[in-house]
N, C-alpha and C positions, 0 to 999 in steps of 0.2 A: 674442067679444073683438075689440077694434079691431086692425087690421092691424099697427099700431105695437107693440102689446103682444105679439102673436104673434111678431113679428120678434125681440124681445128674448128670448123663450122659446127660439126656435130658436138664437139666439146663445149662450145659456147651455149648450145641448146641445153645440154645437160647442166651446165653451170646455172643457167637461168632457172631451170626447174628445181635445182637443189637449194640455191641460195637467194634467189630474187623474187620468187613467186609465193603467194600464200600469206596468211596472216602472221606467221612466225618467220617472216623473211629476215635472214641475217643482214642483207644489204640495207633493208629498211631501218633496222636497228642501228647499224653503223652510220647511216645517213642522219638519223635523229640525234644520236649521242656522240658521234665522232669516233675517231680511232684512239685507242689507248693501249697500244702494244707494249709489252714489257721487254721485248727482245728485238734487237736490231742485228741484221746480218750484212756483212760486207762480203759479197760473193763474186765469182767470176761470171762473165757473159756466156761461158761455154754452155751450149744447149743441153748438155748431159747433166748439168749440175744446177738444178732448180731447188733452192732451199725449201720452198713451200711444199714441193712434191716429196722431197727426201724426208722432211720432218712431218709430212701429212698434216699440214696446218690449214685452218680455215681463214677466210678473209678477216683481216683485223688482227691476226696473231703476230705477224712479223712486219717489221719495217725494214725493207731491203734496198740496198744500193748495189748495183752490179757494174763492174768494169773489167777491162782486160786484166787478167791475172790477180783479181781481187786485191788490188793495191790500195793501201792507205798512204796518201802522200804526206809529207811533213806539213806542219802549220806554216802557211805563208799568207799573211794579211797584206794584200796589195790590190792593184786594180785589174789583175788578170781574172780569168774565169776558172772557178774551182768547184766543179760539180760534186765530186765525192766529199769534199770538205763541207760544202753547203748541206749535203744530206746528213753528215755526221752532226753538224750543228743543230739541225732540226730534230734529229732523233734524240740526241743527248740533252740539249738545252730546252727544247720546247715539248717534246713528247715525254722526256724524262725516262727513257728506257733504263732498265736495271741491268741488262745483260747486253754486251756487245760481242758478237761472234765473228771472228775473222775466219772465213771458210775457204781454205785452199783445196786443191784436188790434184789427182794424178793426171798425167798426159796433158798438162796445161800448155797450150800453144804460146801463150805470152811468156812463160818461163823458158820455153824452147827458144824464143826470139832473144831472150836475155843471154842464154848460153851461146847463141850464134850471133852476138852483137856485131861481129866484124862485117856481117852481110847487111849493111844499112841502106842499100840502094833500092830495096823492094818495098819500103813503107815510109810514110810521111810522119807517123805519130807513134807507132807501137814501140819501137826500140827506145825512144826517148822516155816514153811513159814507164815502161817496165824497169828502166834504169833507177827508178826511185827506190826499188827494193834490191838493188845490186849489193852483194855481200861477198866477203872473202870466202873462198872455197878451194878444195883440192882440185887438181887437174882432172881427176877421173869421176867427179860427182855426176850422178844422173839427174834428170830433170825433176823427178819426184822428190829426191832428197833436197834439191835446190828449192823446190816449192815450199818445203817445210822451213828452210832457212829464211825464205822470203817472208813467211808469216811472222817470224820473229822481228824482221826489219820493219814490217808494217806495225807490229806492236810498239816498237821503239818510236816510230813516227806518230802513233797515237798519243804517246806521252808528251809530244811537243805541243799538243793543243792544250792551252791552259785550263779550259773548262772540263776537259776529259781528265787531266791529271788531278785536278782538285776534287772531282767527284770520286775518283779512285781513293784518294786520301781520306775522304769522308765516308768510305764504304757505301757509296750510293751507286757505284757502277763496278761491274766485274767484266773483265775482258777474257774471252775464251779463244784459244787457238785450236781450230779443228781442221783435220785433213780428211777429205773424202776420197776413198779408193773407188774409181769408176767400175772396175771389173768385178769387185765383190760387193759393191753397194754398202761398204762399211765405213763408218766414221771413226777416226782416231783423234783423241784429244791430248794436248800436251800436258804432261804432268811435271810441274816444277820440282816436286819432291823427287821424282825418279829421273828427271832431265831426259825424258823421252816421250814419244807418242804412244799412248795405250788405247785399246779399244774402248769406245765410249760406253759400251754396254757391259764392261767388265766390272 
């Protein structure tokens, strides 16, 4: 077996020892009492950007949906299939999370595809999917800056969901825009007051 696969098998063993075995099992507790996360994260599929690992969370802490380029699509109530929208509905309406984090990141392949949208012959779904966060930008913008603009478009898309907008109005939900820099391992959070991304730990 490849070393990478052996590594995940060893990880599974450690997970069982830490969370699933013994009288104080976290998984037994979660099985008995259900999940009650206060935080939902919309993150990218990128293997370098795992919200639970970055935030050092235990099982049950985060309700996470991941897709290419951490896109929140606009509200569309029709007969089509809407995986991210279904996850948002479950997190916001049924789990009643208090915080919704939109987690973008540097070096995003989905954003690169959006910047190179003229090359549409190499994929069946990606270009059309990331077009949901297409935004006006200058000709010289780099992919990381575009990823930050895309977070704002996803935020605008969030507000098209009536139950998200109403919970924000009632102060029952807060949306956070976070940008994770892969090279430094640092998170930047959007400050509406300063109209820029500032280090989360500042």
